[in-house]
MIMAR-193772 format. One record per residue (C-alpha): residue number from 0; residue in one letter; x, y, z. Coordinates in steps of 0.001 Angstrom, whole numbers, m for minus. Layout:
REM MIMAR-193772
+--------+--------+---------+---------+---------+
! drenlo ! vexvex !       X !       Y !       Z !
+--------+--------+---------+---------+---------+
!    NUM !      A !       X !       Y !       Z !
...
+--------+--------+---------+---------+---------+
END
This chain:
REM MIMAR-193772
+--------+--------+---------+---------+---------+
! drenlo ! vexvex !       X !       Y !       Z !
+--------+--------+---------+---------+---------+
!      0 !      M !   68001 !   80045 !   30270 !
!      1 !      T !   67904 !   83685 !   29851 !
!      2 !      R !   71106 !   83186 !   27958 !
!      3 !      L !   69648 !   80433 !   25706 !
!      4 !      I !   66857 !   82866 !   24693 !
!      5 !      H !   69061 !   85713 !   24268 !
!      6 !      I !   71085 !   83333 !   21589 !
!      7 !      I !   67711 !   81967 !   20178 !
!      8 !      T !   67068 !   85577 !   19748 !
!      9 !      W !   70129 !   86675 !   17575 !
!     10 !      I !   69661 !   83214 !   15406 !
!     11 !      C !   66084 !   84099 !   15050 !
!     12 !      F !   67115 !   87991 !   13966 !
!     13 !      F !   69686 !   86786 !   11597 !
!     14 !      V !   67802 !   84105 !    9933 !
!     15 !      L !   65249 !   86754 !    9028 !
!     16 !      L !   67640 !   89303 !    8229 !
!     17 !      T !   69752 !   87123 !    5966 !
!     18 !      G !   67061 !   85403 !    3856 !
!     19 !      C !   66837 !   81767 !    5345 !
!     20 !      S !   63455 !   81210 !    6630 !
!     21 !      S !   60574 !   83216 !    5722 !
!     22 !      K !   58794 !   83620 !    2097 !
!     23 !      D !   60454 !   87427 !    1435 !
!     24 !      N !   63641 !   86044 !    1802 !
!     25 !      S !   63250 !   83244 !     222 !
!     26 !      D !   62416 !   84805 !   m2914 !
!     27 !      P !   65134 !   86031 !   m5538 !
!     28 !      P !   65437 !   89723 !   m5520 !
!     29 !      A !   63403 !   90908 !   m8248 !
!     30 !      L !   65474 !   91888 !  m10964 !
!     31 !      L !   66065 !   95855 !  m12037 !
!     32 !      T !   64460 !   96499 !  m15352 !
!     33 !      K !   65774 !   99290 !  m17640 !
!     34 !      L !   63551 !  102844 !  m16741 !
!     35 !      E !   61942 !  104990 !  m19851 !
!     36 !      N !   63964 !  108137 !  m19309 !
!     37 !      P !   65047 !  108028 !  m16325 !
!     38 !      I !   65905 !  110845 !  m14277 !
!     39 !      P !   69828 !  111793 !  m13646 !
!     40 !      L !   70876 !  111010 !  m10331 !
!     41 !      K !   74449 !  112594 !   m9250 !
!     42 !      V !   76863 !  110632 !   m6540 !
!     43 !      L !   78191 !  113813 !   m5057 !
!     44 !      W !   80434 !  112406 !   m2834 !
!     45 !      E !   81541 !  109170 !    m982 !
!     46 !      T !   83756 !  108337 !    1205 !
!     47 !      D !   84960 !  104899 !    3802 !
!     48 !      T !   84707 !  105247 !    7399 !
!     49 !      D !   86337 !  101915 !    7858 !
!     50 !      A !   83646 !  100723 !   10125 !
!     51 !      A !   83575 !   97584 !   12085 !
!     52 !      A !   80653 !   96085 !   10702 !
!     53 !      N !   79005 !   92684 !   11554 !
!     54 !      N !   74904 !   91179 !   11619 !
!     55 !      A !   74445 !   92474 !   14729 !
!     56 !      S !   75152 !   96127 !   12853 !
!     57 !      F !   72104 !   96814 !   11147 !
!     58 !      N !   71255 !   99858 !   13196 !
!     59 !      L !   73571 !  101876 !   13223 !
!     60 !      R !   72530 !  104948 !   10618 !
!     61 !      P !   74747 !  107758 !   10764 !
!     62 !      L !   73757 !  110959 !   12644 !
!     63 !      L !   72818 !  114094 !   11077 !
!     64 !      V !   73748 !  117504 !   13126 !
!     65 !      D !   74097 !  120937 !   11919 !
!     66 !      N !   76149 !  120044 !    8747 !
!     67 !      Q !   78077 !  117540 !   10601 !
!     68 !      I !   77472 !  113637 !    9593 !
!     69 !      L !   78590 !  111256 !   12589 !
!     70 !      T !   78818 !  107402 !   12339 !
!     71 !      V !   79557 !  104708 !   14932 !
!     72 !      D !   80507 !  101617 !   14454 !
!     73 !      I !   80773 !   97765 !   16299 !
!     74 !      V !   84031 !   98828 !   18098 !
!     75 !      G !   82542 !  102300 !   19218 !
!     76 !      N !   85128 !  104394 !   16998 !
!     77 !      I !   83166 !  107802 !   15608 !
!     78 !      V !   83820 !  109533 !   12352 !
!     79 !      S !   82553 !  112934 !   11591 !
!     80 !      L !   82164 !  114235 !    8294 !
!     81 !      D !   81411 !  117190 !    6697 !
!     82 !      A !   77707 !  116709 !    4855 !
!     83 !      T !   78553 !  119311 !    1983 !
!     84 !      S !   81408 !  117571 !     787 !
!     85 !      G !   82009 !  114213 !    2681 !
!     86 !      R !   85394 !  115426 !    4070 !
!     87 !      K !   86682 !  113564 !    7412 !
!     88 !      N !   86603 !  116527 !   10324 !
!     89 !      W !   87856 !  114182 !   12929 !
!     90 !      D !   87248 !  110524 !   14546 !
!     91 !      Y !   86994 !  109314 !   18412 !
!     92 !      E !   87456 !  105762 !   20071 !
!     93 !      T !   85236 !  105239 !   22655 !
!     94 !      Q !   85548 !  101579 !   22814 !
!     95 !      L !   82089 !  100878 !   23125 !
!     96 !      S !   80422 !   97696 !   21557 !
!     97 !      A !   77772 !   99692 !   19622 !
!     98 !      I !   74947 !   97836 !   17899 !
!     99 !      T !   72972 !  101603 !   17269 !
!    100 !      G !   73208 !  104481 !   16101 !
!    101 !      L !   74006 !  107284 !   18281 !
!    102 !      A !   71906 !  110160 !   19692 !
!    103 !      G !   72935 !  114260 !   20179 !
!    104 !      N !   72392 !  117088 !   19559 !
!    105 !      L !   74745 !  120821 !   19032 !
!    106 !      K !   76572 !  120232 !   22540 !
!    107 !      V !   76458 !  116353 !   23097 !
!    108 !      I !   76388 !  112971 !   21774 !
!    109 !      V !   75332 !  109798 !   23764 !
!    110 !      V !   76782 !  106444 !   22292 !
!    111 !      S !   74858 !  102945 !   24475 !
!    112 !      S !   76587 !   99706 !   23648 !
!    113 !      S !   75218 !   95743 !   23545 !
!    114 !      D !   76932 !   95399 !   27160 !
!    115 !      G !   73545 !   98059 !   28526 !
!    116 !      D !   76341 !  100858 !   28371 !
!    117 !      L !   75122 !  104561 !   27675 !
!    118 !      V !   77981 !  107311 !   27947 !
!    119 !      A !   77492 !  111265 !   27296 !
!    120 !      Y !   80051 !  113653 !   25866 !
!    121 !      D !   80282 !  116999 !   25360 !
!    122 !      R !   80983 !  117857 !   21953 !
!    123 !      Q !   84530 !  119655 !   21330 !
!    124 !      E !   85954 !  121331 !   18023 !
!    125 !      Q !   88008 !  118811 !   17561 !
!    126 !      G !   86452 !  115279 !   18902 !
!    127 !      L !   84684 !  114527 !   21904 !
!    128 !      E !   85138 !  114600 !   26069 !
!    129 !      S !   83225 !  112231 !   28422 !
!    130 !      R !   80965 !  114002 !   30122 !
!    131 !      W !   79267 !  110549 !   32376 !
!    132 !      S !   79085 !  106636 !   31831 !
!    133 !      I !   76549 !  104614 !   33265 !
!    134 !      R !   75220 !  100884 !   32798 !
!    135 !      L !   71792 !   99853 !   32345 !
!    136 !      S !   70383 !   96718 !   32545 !
!    137 !      G !   70093 !   94538 !   28736 !
!    138 !      E !   71670 !   95580 !   25756 !
!    139 !      I !   70179 !   98894 !   23730 !
!    140 !      R !   69298 !   97757 !   20464 !
!    141 !      S !   67865 !  101703 !   20002 !
!    142 !      I !   68357 !  104945 !   19144 !
!    143 !      P !   68325 !  106566 !   22472 !
!    144 !      A !   65762 !  109932 !   22933 !
!    145 !      I !   66749 !  112875 !   23984 !
!    146 !      D !   64685 !  116642 !   24568 !
!    147 !      G !   65752 !  119039 !   27147 !
!    148 !      D !   67725 !  117870 !   29977 !
!    149 !      Q !   66327 !  114097 !   29844 !
!    150 !      I !   67402 !  111359 !   27957 !
!    151 !      F !   64656 !  108180 !   26976 !
!    152 !      V !   66159 !  104749 !   26514 !
!    153 !      R !   64954 !  101288 !   25990 !
!    154 !      T !   67069 !   98444 !   26809 !
!    155 !      T !   66692 !   94554 !   25680 !
!    156 !      A !   65437 !   93517 !   29552 !
!    157 !      G !   61953 !   95171 !   28722 !
!    158 !      K !   62426 !   98604 !   30296 !
!    159 !      L !   62411 !  102170 !   29612 !
!    160 !      S !   64763 !  104463 !   31734 !
!    161 !      T !   64595 !  108299 !   31925 !
!    162 !      I !   68757 !  109480 !   32565 !
!    163 !      S !   69422 !  112948 !   33660 !
!    164 !      L !   71469 !  114121 !   30865 !
!    165 !      I !   73345 !  116558 !   33197 !
!    166 !      D !   74775 !  113302 !   35125 !
!    167 !      G !   73710 !  110418 !   33743 !
!    168 !      S !   71222 !  109853 !   37144 !
!    169 !      V !   68115 !  107581 !   36433 !
!    170 !      Q !   65112 !  109216 !   37404 !
!    171 !      W !   62413 !  106540 !   36966 !
!    172 !      T !   62578 !  103171 !   35450 !
!    173 !      V !   59424 !  100938 !   34401 !
!    174 !      S !   59375 !   97152 !   32939 !
!    175 !      R !   57336 !   95164 !   30852 !
!    176 !      R !   57991 !   91748 !   30864 !
!    177 !      I !   59256 !   90541 !   27037 !
!    178 !      P !   58349 !   87202 !   24830 !
!    179 !      A !   60546 !   84215 !   24910 !
!    180 !      L !   61499 !   85149 !   21284 !
!    181 !      S !   61652 !   88593 !   19551 !
!    182 !      L !   63483 !   90492 !   16689 !
!    183 !      T !   66979 !   91755 !   17774 !
!    184 !      G !   65574 !   95627 !   17161 !
!    185 !      N !   63695 !   97929 !   19091 !
!    186 !      S !   61634 !  101030 !   17993 !
!    187 !      S !   63140 !  104483 !   19313 !
!    188 !      P !   61033 !  106265 !   22011 !
!    189 !      I !   59194 !  109502 !   21254 !
!    190 !      I !   58251 !  112441 !   23187 !
!    191 !      D !   55057 !  114227 !   22788 !
!    192 !      E !   55033 !  117084 !   25139 !
!    193 !      D !   54211 !  115527 !   28537 !
!    194 !      R !   53955 !  112334 !   27014 !
!    195 !      I !   57030 !  109559 !   26433 !
!    196 !      I !   55712 !  106849 !   24042 !
!    197 !      V !   57128 !  103628 !   23558 !
!    198 !      G !   56184 !  100257 !   21823 !
!    199 !      F !   57135 !   96524 !   22935 !
!    200 !      D !   58219 !   93687 !   21430 !
!    201 !      D !   54867 !   91746 !   22521 !
!    202 !      G !   53097 !   94572 !   19952 !
!    203 !      K !   51976 !   96582 !   22843 !
!    204 !      L !   52372 !  100633 !   22399 !
!    205 !      A !   52624 !  102537 !   25757 !
!    206 !      A !   52396 !  106223 !   26755 !
!    207 !      F !   54108 !  107272 !   30691 !
!    208 !      D !   54281 !  110771 !   32161 !
!    209 !      R !   57721 !  112014 !   31050 !
!    210 !      N !   57945 !  113391 !   34782 !
!    211 !      N !   57243 !  109946 !   37114 !
!    212 !      G !   56900 !  107452 !   34455 !
!    213 !      Q !   53225 !  106640 !   35158 !
!    214 !      T !   51081 !  104574 !   32615 !
!    215 !      I !   49097 !  107185 !   31142 !
!    216 !      W !   47746 !  104818 !   28039 !
!    217 !      E !   48775 !  101358 !   26875 !
!    218 !      R !   47269 !   99527 !   23231 !
!    219 !      V !   47435 !   96402 !   21995 !
!    220 !      I !   48966 !   96861 !   17953 !
!    221 !      S !   48661 !   93384 !   17245 !
!    222 !      H !   47938 !   89937 !   18735 !
!    223 !      A !   50633 !   86918 !   18769 !
!    224 !      S !   48784 !   83985 !   16801 !
!    225 !      G !   50301 !   81312 !   15258 !
!    226 !      R !   52080 !   77726 !   16893 !
!    227 !      T !   55666 !   78403 !   16336 !
!    228 !      E !   57664 !   81513 !   18442 !
!    229 !      I !   58564 !   82904 !   14919 !
!    230 !      Q !   54487 !   82588 !   13669 !
!    231 !      R !   53617 !   84638 !   17142 !
!    232 !      L !   56687 !   87965 !   16637 !
!    233 !      V !   54433 !   91086 !   16311 !
!    234 !      D !   57639 !   93303 !   17642 !
!    235 !      I !   57502 !   97080 !   17664 !
!    236 !      D !   60683 !   97425 !   15530 !
!    237 !      G !   60459 !   99740 !   12936 !
!    238 !      D !   60299 !  103550 !   14132 !
!    239 !      F !   56422 !  104563 !   14364 !
!    240 !      L !   56038 !  108293 !   13471 !
!    241 !      L !   54198 !  110981 !   15280 !
!    242 !      K !   53082 !  113709 !   13093 !
!    243 !      D !   49380 !  116161 !   14274 !
!    244 !      G !   48609 !  114382 !   16992 !
!    245 !      I !   48292 !  110994 !   15871 !
!    246 !      I !   50840 !  107674 !   16228 !
!    247 !      Y !   51237 !  105506 !   13504 !
!    248 !      V !   52434 !  101924 !   14336 !
!    249 !      S !   53572 !   99184 !   12684 !
!    250 !      T !   54222 !   95617 !   13667 !
!    251 !      Y !   55865 !   92799 !   11922 !
!    252 !      Q !   53351 !   90014 !   11292 !
!    253 !      G !   50452 !   92634 !   12407 !
!    254 !      Q !   49376 !   95703 !   12217 !
!    255 !      L !   49362 !   99098 !   10633 !
!    256 !      S !   47570 !  101290 !   13047 !
!    257 !      A !   46842 !  105102 !   14032 !
!    258 !      L !   46329 !  106111 !   17374 !
!    259 !      Q !   45231 !  109412 !   19075 !
!    260 !      S !   48645 !  110194 !   21011 !
!    261 !      I !   46273 !  112152 !   23691 !
!    262 !      D !   44747 !  109022 !   24907 !
!    263 !      G !   45444 !  106181 !   22472 !
!    264 !      N !   42345 !  105902 !   21098 !
!    265 !      V !   42689 !  104136 !   17669 !
!    266 !      L !   41730 !  105405 !   14177 !
!    267 !      W !   41991 !  102901 !   12299 !
!    268 !      T !   44424 !   99896 !   11430 !
!    269 !      R !   44862 !   97387 !    8973 !
!    270 !      K !   46853 !   94304 !    8604 !
!    271 !      F !   50000 !   94607 !    7609 !
!    272 !      S !   53730 !   93497 !    8224 !
!    273 !      S !   56591 !   95586 !    8791 !
!    274 !      Y !   60386 !   96403 !   11050 !
!    275 !      Q !   61386 !   99593 !    8827 !
!    276 !      S !   60274 !  103072 !    9897 !
!    277 !      I !   57662 !  105404 !    8477 !
!    278 !      V !   57582 !  108765 !    7157 !
!    279 !      A !   54402 !  110978 !    5592 !
!    280 !      D !   53731 !  114333 !    4102 !
!    281 !      D !   50510 !  115990 !    4895 !
!    282 !      D !   48215 !  112863 !    2915 !
!    283 !      A !   50014 !  109460 !    2790 !
!    284 !      L !   52389 !  107133 !    5218 !
!    285 !      Y !   55217 !  105629 !    2832 !
!    286 !      I !   56141 !  102536 !    4419 !
!    287 !      S !   58510 !   99641 !    2989 !
!    288 !      G !   56418 !   95438 !    3972 !
!    289 !      D !   58431 !   92898 !    4568 !
!    290 !      M !   58407 !   91422 !    1123 !
!    291 !      S !   60087 !   95018 !     329 !
!    292 !      H !   57059 !   96128 !   m1584 !
!    293 !      L !   56734 !   99768 !    m590 !
!    294 !      W !   53105 !  101469 !     137 !
!    295 !      S !   51662 !  104624 !     124 !
!    296 !      I !   49159 !  104782 !    2189 !
!    297 !      D !   45914 !  107191 !    3486 !
!    298 !      R !   46649 !  108322 !    6681 !
!    299 !      R !   42729 !  109284 !    7434 !
!    300 !      T !   41616 !  105928 !    6436 !
!    301 !      G !   44587 !  102975 !    6569 !
!    302 !      S !   43645 !  102296 !    2719 !
!    303 !      A !   45924 !  102236 !      90 !
!    304 !      F !   47145 !  104771 !   m2616 !
!    305 !      W !   49721 !  102454 !   m4250 !
!    306 !      K !   51902 !   99578 !   m3682 !
!    307 !      Q !   55198 !   99246 !   m5201 !
!    308 !      E !   56482 !   95475 !   m5744 !
!    309 !      K !   59225 !   95876 !   m8915 !
!    310 !      L !   61758 !   96035 !   m5818 !
!    311 !      H !   60428 !   92500 !   m4491 !
!    312 !      A !   63127 !   90504 !   m2143 !
!    313 !      R !   65350 !   93391 !   m2681 !
!    314 !      K !   65379 !   94276 !     935 !
!    315 !      I !   64962 !   97692 !     953 !
!    316 !      T !   65196 !   99856 !    3260 !
!    317 !      A !   63063 !  101945 !    5143 !
!    318 !      P !   61952 !  105095 !    2868 !
!    319 !      Q !   63085 !  108285 !    2771 !
!    320 !      M !   61087 !  111652 !    1361 !
!    321 !      I !   62937 !  114292 !    m551 !
!    322 !      D !   60923 !  116948 !   m3007 !
!    323 !      S !   58340 !  114969 !   m4545 !
!    324 !      K !   60142 !  111683 !   m4353 !
!    325 !      V !   60451 !  108818 !   m1996 !
!    326 !      V !   63880 !  107559 !   m1817 !
!    327 !      V !   64984 !  103456 !    m681 !
!    328 !      A !   67946 !  101416 !   m1156 !
!    329 !      D !   68276 !   98099 !   m1409 !
!    330 !      L !   70761 !   94882 !   m1094 !
!    331 !      E !   73028 !   95713 !   m4004 !
!    332 !      G !   73773 !   99070 !   m2901 !
!    333 !      Y !   71428 !  100393 !   m5482 !
!    334 !      V !   69415 !  103840 !   m4533 !
!    335 !      H !   65715 !  104054 !   m6193 !
!    336 !      W !   63963 !  107476 !   m6843 !
!    337 !      L !   60541 !  106805 !   m7193 !
!    338 !      N !   57215 !  108898 !   m7526 !
!    339 !      K !   55298 !  109719 !   m4300 !
!    340 !      T !   52240 !  110187 !   m5924 !
!    341 !      D !   51768 !  107013 !   m7990 !
!    342 !      G !   55398 !  105058 !   m6687 !
!    343 !      T !   56620 !  105067 !  m10682 !
!    344 !      L !   60016 !  103984 !  m10583 !
!    345 !      L !   62045 !  107536 !  m11828 !
!    346 !      G !   66082 !  106566 !  m11985 !
!    347 !      R !   68542 !  104745 !   m9781 !
!    348 !      V !   71950 !  104691 !   m8981 !
!    349 !      Q !   74717 !  102343 !   m7596 !
!    350 !      V !   76346 !  103712 !   m5232 !
!    351 !      S !   78209 !  100553 !   m3074 !
!    352 !      D !   77964 !   96782 !   m3913 !
!    353 !      S !   77082 !   96098 !    m194 !
!    354 !      R !   73535 !   96360 !    1202 !
!    355 !      V !   72455 !   99109 !    2975 !
!    356 !      I !   70357 !   99021 !    5347 !
!    357 !      A !   69796 !  101737 !    7163 !
!    358 !      Q !   67231 !  104003 !    6222 !
!    359 !      P !   69036 !  107135 !    3720 !
!    360 !      T !   69222 !  110773 !    5559 !
!    361 !      R !   68251 !  113719 !    4074 !
!    362 !      W !   70375 !  116660 !    3786 !
!    363 !      Q !   69236 !  119593 !    1890 !
!    364 !      N !   68780 !  118445 !   m1996 !
!    365 !      S !   70739 !  115373 !   m1215 !
!    366 !      I !   70259 !  111593 !     787 !
!    367 !      I !   72866 !  110368 !    2210 !
!    368 !      V !   73571 !  106971 !    2090 !
!    369 !      Y !   75402 !  104473 !    4647 !
!    370 !      D !   75654 !  101076 !    3849 !
!    371 !      S !   76392 !   97506 !    5821 !
!    372 !      N !   80554 !   98390 !    5462 !
!    373 !      G !   80628 !  101701 !    6372 !
!    374 !      H !   80495 !  103073 !    2946 !
!    375 !      L !   78959 !  106958 !    2651 !
!    376 !      S !   77869 !  108100 !    m335 !
!    377 !      S !   75509 !  111703 !   m1151 !
!    378 !      V !   73174 !  111198 !   m4063 !
!    379 !      S !   71345 !  114158 !   m5981 !
!    380 !      T !   69381 !  114939 !   m9090 !
!    381 !      Q !   70850 !  116578 !  m11286 !
+--------+--------+---------+---------+---------+
END
């Protein structure tokens, strides 16, 4: 039975991702129209990591540490590149079936796998050296969170575990029931002082004491509704955001909400559907909806400042911010610059023929784009 549920889950996400079922994906992608006086964009460098990819590798976004970009593919090959030039520094074969990106810092890199493996490597000048390896229950589809000497990792078995970064020992584990059907993805845990905050596939958000795993608070962000299992999907899949003591979180086919991190009290909520990550400035949230419309939402009230619909059904990524602009990429490898004040499309450049799924990464005055076939590009305004 477990194997059947697992198979159905993967089929469901493939349908949602490739466009065989939902209204968003059944619509033809919006045609790109000519922009008036577009801002000039320049591709600073581009390179192929020769990454192995498949439909499971939707969350293999790059890790930026210091001036290095590190990528991993589905056969566990890690590539390190110089963020300024795109030049390869080294590569390293872990032989792990990774389906999500790397976690790490200047000293250690953590790799996870679809088999539940979690492996820590010490960073060397020209590669990595294994520190420890453990296996958890369930696939790891979200990037682990690292803080101090602790790693917080979420698995598809509905478990959150805290692991010692020093020796790989499990400090504590909490479990939640998982629905029969869910999207193939999980949001990453976030750390707020003595609390670790996690979203689950049943639309709940919970805060735990990072020292012992005791529940501090738990809130239902979105209730499942509808007759079919697909209609009842309310996963918290996009990485939610913690800013100024407020958590901003969205669910698929559900809600966008703002909660106080300290006690989980809901400040506001609005109907919304997204499985993408959120970014924010002092005034607004920026989020890609499931129809590939880009929204700017008032952080204080939840009301919309603007909605940009000209990229409808183009399967845009989660947004990234740079200066006064918001940047997204799409299914044809185009990178779009928008004015964050009113959502006006300002410029675009095509960096690939393949779909970009990973959220673009900011590096100094440029945007790093990683497509579904492992092609990396650096783009900047001229």
